[in-house]
C-alpha positions as semicolon CSV with decimal commas, in nm:
position;residue;x (nm);y (nm);z (nm)
1;X;0,000;0,000;0,000
2;X;0,124;0,348;-0,082
3;X;-0,022;0,686;0,005
4;X;-0,008;0,996;-0,203
5;X;0,007;1,332;-0,031
6;X;-0,102;1,619;-0,254
7;X;-0,059;1,978;-0,142
8;X;-0,244;2,248;-0,336
9;X;-0,119;2,603;-0,283
10;X;-0,411;2,822;-0,388
11;X;-0,395;3,171;-0,524
12;X;-0,507;3,428;-0,263
13;X;-0,876;3,386;-0,176
14;X;-0,924;3,081;-0,404
15;X;-0,929;2,802;-0,143
16;X;-1,311;2,815;-0,108
17;X;-1,343;2,762;-0,484
18;X;-1,110;2,462;-0,472
19;X;-1,302;2,312;-0,179
20;X;-1,631;2,366;-0,363
21;X;-1,495;2,192;-0,674
22;X;-1,389;1,889;-0,469
23;X;-1,722;1,873;-0,282
24;X;-1,950;1,917;-0,580
25;X;-1,758;1,761;-0,871
26;X;-1,419;1,598;-0,820
27;X;-1,516;1,341;-0,557
28;X;-1,798;1,209;-0,780
29;X;-1,559;1,171;-1,072
30;X;-1,301;1,002;-0,850
31;X;-1,564;0,755;-0,729
32;X;-1,630;0,648;-1,088
33;X;-1,257;0,588;-1,138
34;X;-1,199;0,410;-0,807
35;X;-0,979;0,679;-0,654
36;X;-0,974;0,636;-0,276
37;X;-0,928;0,954;-0,072
38;X;-0,807;0,906;0,287
39;X;-0,876;1,261;0,400
40;X;-0,859;1,633;0,331
41;X;-0,711;1,901;0,555
42;X;-0,668;2,277;0,572
43;X;-0,433;2,474;0,797
44;X;-0,553;2,591;1,139
45;X;-0,212;2,717;1,252
46;X;0,078;2,738;1,011
47;X;0,245;2,940;0,740
48;X;-0,059;2,973;0,508
49;X;-0,436;2,930;0,525
50;X;-0,457;2,900;0,145
51;X;-0,341;2,539;0,123
52;X;-0,541;2,219;0,081
53;X;-0,373;1,894;0,183
54;X;-0,518;1,560;0,088
55;X;-0,412;1,199;0,084
56;X;-0,503;0,919;-0,154
57;X;-0,454;0,546;-0,105
58;X;-0,320;0,313;-0,376
59;X;-0,246;-0,058;-0,392
60;X;0,063;0,002;-0,609
61;X;0,238;0,256;-0,828
62;X;0,101;0,074;-1,134
63;X;-0,255;0,113;-1,004
64;X;-0,195;0,481;-0,934
65;X;-0,056;0,545;-1,281
66;X;-0,340;0,362;-1,458
67;X;-0,625;0,517;-1,259
68;X;-0,483;0,870;-1,229
69;X;-0,411;0,886;-1,603
70;X;-0,768;0,779;-1,679
71;X;-0,901;1,047;-1,443
72;X;-0,674;1,317;-1,590
73;X;-0,807;1,239;-1,939
74;X;-1,174;1,208;-1,834
75;X;-1,384;1,444;-2,049
76;X;-1,614;1,524;-1,756
77;X;-1,314;1,622;-1,542
78;X;-1,160;1,831;-1,821
79;X;-1,490;2,015;-1,873
80;X;-1,537;2,066;-1,498
81;X;-1,183;2,198;-1,454
82;X;-1,228;2,441;-1,743
83;X;-1,565;2,563;-1,617
84;X;-1,448;2,608;-1,257
85;X;-1,141;2,800;-1,374
86;X;-1,327;3,020;-1,622
87;X;-1,281;3,312;-1,379
88;X;-0,911;3,241;-1,341
89;X;-0,666;2,986;-1,215
90;X;-0,735;2,843;-0,866
91;X;-0,412;2,662;-0,778
92;X;-0,080;2,848;-0,798
93;X;0,123;2,528;-0,766
94;X;0,100;2,182;-0,618
95;X;0,326;1,932;-0,453
96;X;0,284;1,560;-0,500
97;X;0,454;1,310;-0,269
98;X;0,424;0,930;-0,283
99;X;0,477;0,771;0,057
100;X;0,547;0,418;0,176
101;X;0,463;0,327;0,539
102;X;0,732;0,241;0,789
103;X;0,724;-0,094;0,971
104;X;0,582;0,079;1,282
105;X;0,316;0,288;1,108
106;X;-0,050;0,239;1,202
107;X;-0,148;0,324;0,844
108;X;-0,036;0,056;0,603
């Protein structure tokens, strides 16, 4: 099992738009593709309150590549992304980290 930590650094004031897109569109599309989110977080105390952190769970790197590529090419996703960014870009940049659990980790 591997986990993917994705960190979305939003443009100023755009975090609510990103959250809305996940809540109303992205999660439904992910469900169709079999993408398994572990959780979503925002910053309570830290360097920025314009960041969304989320984690996905994958059986293997091969599964991740196959499913994520299908999602990224999904016409419904591409249309949704374009429509939700019609007023401008939401995410300034993102970080993507693939993690493997340690032997003593509760999450495996």
